[in-house]
C-alpha positions in Angstrom: -4.6 -6.4 16.7 -1.0 -6.2 16.9 -1.2 -10.4 16.8 -3.9 -9.8 13.8 -2.5 -7.7 12.2 1.1 -9.5 11.9 0.3 -13.1 10.6 -1.7 -10.8 8.5 0.8 -9.6 6.8 2.4 -13.1 6.8 -0.6 -15.0 5.4 1.6 -17.6 4.1 3.9 -18.0 7.4 3.2 -19.5 10.9 4.9 -18.7 14.2 5.6 -20.3 17.2 4.5 -18.2 20.4 8.2 -17.5 21.3 8.3 -16.1 17.7 5.4 -14.0 17.8 6.5 -13.0 21.2 10.1 -12.2 20.3 9.0 -10.1 16.7 6.0 -8.1 18.5 7.6 -7.9 22.1 4.7 -9.3 24.2 6.3 -11.4 27.1 5.0 -14.9 26.8 2.7 -15.2 29.3 0.3 -12.9 27.9 1.0 -14.2 23.9 0.2 -17.2 25.5 -3.3 -15.8 27.1 -3.9 -14.1 23.9 -3.4 -16.8 21.4 -5.7 -18.9 24.1 -8.5 -16.6 23.7 -7.6 -16.1 19.4 -8.1 -19.6 19.4 -10.6 -20.7 21.1 -12.6 -18.1 18.9 -11.3 -19.2 15.4 -9.1 -16.4 14.5 -6.2 -18.0 14.5 -5.2 -21.7 14.1 -2.7 -23.9 17.0 -1.0 -26.3 14.5 -0.9 -29.7 17.4 2.4 -30.9 15.7 4.1 -28.6 14.8 2.9 -25.9 17.7 2.5 -22.7 15.4 -0.1 -20.0 14.7 -1.7 -19.1 11.1 -5.2 -16.7 10.8 -8.2 -18.9 11.4 -11.4 -18.9 9.5 -12.9 -16.4 11.6 -10.5 -14.1 9.9 -12.4 -15.3 6.6 -16.1 -14.8 7.8 -14.8 -11.2 9.5 -13.8 -10.4 6.0 -16.6 -11.4 3.9 -18.7 -9.4 6.3 -16.4 -6.4 5.6 -16.6 -6.7 1.9 -20.2 -6.2 1.6 -20.3 -3.3 3.5 -17.4 -2.3 0.8 -18.4 -3.7 -2.4 -15.7 -1.5 -3.8 -13.1 -3.3 -2.5 -14.1 -6.8 -4.7 -14.5 -4.2 -8.1 -11.6 -2.9 -7.2 -9.5 -6.4 -7.3 -11.0 -7.6 -10.5 -9.8 -4.3 -12.4 -6.4 -5.2 -10.5 -6.4 -8.6 -12.3 -7.7 -7.2 -15.6 -4.5 -4.4 -15.4 -2.1 -7.1 -14.7 -2.8 -9.8 -17.4 -3.0 -6.2 -19.6 0.5 -4.5 -18.6 1.5 -7.8 -17.6 3.2 -6.0 -14.7 2.3 -5.9 -10.4 -1.1 -4.7 -9.7 -2.1 -3.6 -6.3 -4.8 -1.9 -4.3 -4.3 0.3 -1.3 -6.8 1.6 1.6 -5.4 4.8 4.0 -6.4 2.8 7.8 -5.5 5.6 10.0 -1.9 7.0 9.0 -1.1 4.3 8.0 -1.6 2.4 4.1 -2.7 -1.0 3.7 -2.2 -3.5 0.5 -5.8 -5.1 0.5 -5.3 -7.3 -2.8 -2.5 -7.7 -5.4 -2.6 -9.3 -8.4 0.1 -10.6 -11.0 3.9 -12.1 -11.0 6.2 -10.4 -9.2 8.8 -8.7 -11.8 12.6 -8.5 -11.3 12.0 -4.5 -11.4 9.2 -4.4 -8.5 8.3 -4.8 -4.9 6.1 -7.2 -4.3 4.0 -5.9 -1.2 1.9 -9.2 0.9 -1.9 -8.1 1.3 -2.2 -7.2 4.7 1.2 -5.1 5.0 0.9 -1.8 6.7 3.3 1.4 6.0 3.3 4.8 7.3 1.3 7.6 5.8 4.3 10.3 5.7 5.9 12.3 3.2 6.8 11.3 0.7 4.5 8.6 0.1 0.5 8.4 -0.3 0.5 11.4 -2.5 -2.5 9.7 -4.6 -4.9 9.9 -0.8 -3.6 13.3 -0.2 -4.0 15.1 -3.3 -8.1 15.3 -3.2 -8.4 16.3 0.5 -7.1 17.9 3.7 -3.0 17.0 3.7 -2.0 19.9 6.2 -1.2 17.6 8.9 0.7 15.6 5.9 2.4 18.3 4.8 3.6 19.2 8.1 5.6 16.6 8.5 7.8 17.3 5.2 11.1 18.9 4.9 9.5 20.7 1.8 6.6 21.6 1.6 6.6 24.1 -1.6 7.8 20.9 -3.8 4.9 18.4 -2.6 2.4 21.4 -2.8 3.8 21.0 -6.6 3.6 17.5 -6.4 -0.1 17.0 -5.1 -1.5 20.0 -7.6 0.7 18.2 -10.0 -1.9 14.9 -9.3 -5.2 16.4 -9.8 -4.3 17.9 -13.2 -3.1 14.5 -14.4 -5.7 12.0 -11.9 -2.4 10.1 -10.9 0.8 10.0 -9.2 4.0 8.7 -10.2 7.0 8.1 -8.2 10.7 7.6 -9.8 13.0 5.0 -8.8 16.1 5.4 -7.0 18.6 4.2 -4.2 17.2 5.9 -1.6 13.1 4.2 -2.6 14.5 0.8 -3.4 16.6 0.7 0.3 13.2 1.6 1.6 11.0 -0.8 0.4 13.9 -3.4 2.1 13.6 -1.4 5.0 9.4 -1.6 5.3 10.0 -5.5 5.0 12.3 -6.2 7.5 9.9 -3.9 9.6 7.4 -5.8 8.9 8.8 -8.7 10.3 9.9 -6.9 13.4 6.9 -4.2 13.5 8.0 -3.7 17.8 11.5 -3.0 17.2 12.8 0.4 17.4 15.4 0.3 15.1 14.3 -1.2 12.4 11.5 1.9 12.7 14.4 4.1 13.3 15.7 3.3 10.0 12.4 3.4 7.8 12.1 7.0 9.3 15.6 8.1 8.1 14.8 6.9 5.0 11.4 8.4 4.3 13.7 11.9 5.7 15.8 11.4 2.5 13.6 10.7 0.4 10.6 13.7 1.5 14.3 15.6 0.3 14.7 14.2 -2.8 11.3 13.6 -3.7 10.4 15.0 -7.2 7.8 14.0 -9.5 8.1 15.8 -12.9 5.1 18.2 -13.3 5.3 17.8 -17.6 6.8 14.6 -18.5 8.6 14.9 -21.5 7.6 12.1 -24.0 11.4 10.7 -25.4 12.8 11.2 -22.0 13.9 8.4 -20.7 12.5 7.6 -16.9 12.6 4.8 -14.1 9.8 5.0 -12.5 8.6 2.4 -9.2 5.3 3.2 -9.2 1.9 5.1 -10.3 -1.0 5.1 -8.8 -4.6 6.5 -9.3 -7.5 7.7 -7.5 -10.8 5.0 -6.4 -13.3 8.1 -5.5 -16.5 7.4 -3.1 -19.6 8.6 -3.1 -18.7 11.6 -1.2 -16.2 12.1 -3.5 -13.3 11.4 -1.2 -10.5 8.9 -2.2 -11.9 5.8 -0.7 -8.6 3.7 -2.5 -6.0 3.4 -5.0 -4.7 1.4 -7.6 -1.4 1.1 -8.2 0.9 -0.7 -10.9 4.8 -1.7 -10.2 6.9 -3.4 -11.6 7.8 -1.2 -14.8 11.4 -2.4 -17.0 14.0 0.7 -16.8 14.0 4.0 -19.0 10.8 4.0 -19.6 10.0 6.7 -22.7 7.8 9.8 -21.3 5.1 8.5 -23.4 5.1 5.2 -21.9 4.9 6.6 -18.6 2.1 9.0 -20.0 0.5 5.6 -21.4 0.8 3.8 -18.4 -1.0 6.5 -16.4 -4.2 7.3 -18.3 -5.0 3.4 -18.8 -4.8 2.9 -14.9 -6.3 6.6 -14.3 -9.0 5.7 -17.1 -9.3 2.1 -14.7 -10.1 3.3 -11.2 -12.7 5.5 -12.9 -14.8 3.0 -14.2 -14.2 1.1 -10.7 -15.5 5.0 -9.4 -18.5 5.3 -11.5 -19.2 0.9 -10.8 -19.5 1.3 -7.1 -21.0 4.9 -7.5 -18.5 6.6 -6.6 -18.6 10.3 -7.5 -15.2 12.1 -9.2 -14.4 15.8 -7.1 -14.8 18.6 -8.8 -12.7 20.2 -10.6 -10.3 23.3 -9.2 
């Protein structure tokens, strides 16, 4: 799974046997055996001249089968493409997989103000990340990892009231984005994980989403996310906008948030999801 997840987060790159063994901290003999089995089954392809490995066609078959069982993903991707065209921003579709947030799709061109996440990239679901997934569910375990629990409880309440989450930009968040990309390149390196953990701890201490966005006040926005609900009224995915110019007026932030919230609600309705009752 580590091999497939790593290759999925680097879909346009190819890696040698030694590259994969080093980055995933798996000994050469074991990695050689793993890659042979994956290649025989078509889950990876070995380039005969370069001796490098990439994802194979069997992964496509799995993905196609998964989409049949999760039609909301295709609908969300269509919505993400439409949002990217309308706003000129980059749009992502994300979901929770265990204790991680995984990027399922992205649309739009990267902007100088945004941090692009590759499809397949995973980030830890720990405070303050993931408010849009926790606001309508059981957040006790997530909140238990927070240093400023009361502050984040207010944030979750704010997200439920608005129907979307706003993340403000700052040095710690920009550093986190770089550290997450570095960790994706070396997922088994403890020092990379420690760097991400330290930055998350700093963010969790200082994170604050204003309960009332003043229309004329300027904000540096990192991202805005809105939930897509499933048939059981649980959050199954999120649509996210990134790449905002610095110094957005409050009324612009609100307009983007409401546009994204409405788009996510359309995806919910088209896929027979159910919006949870207010309260």
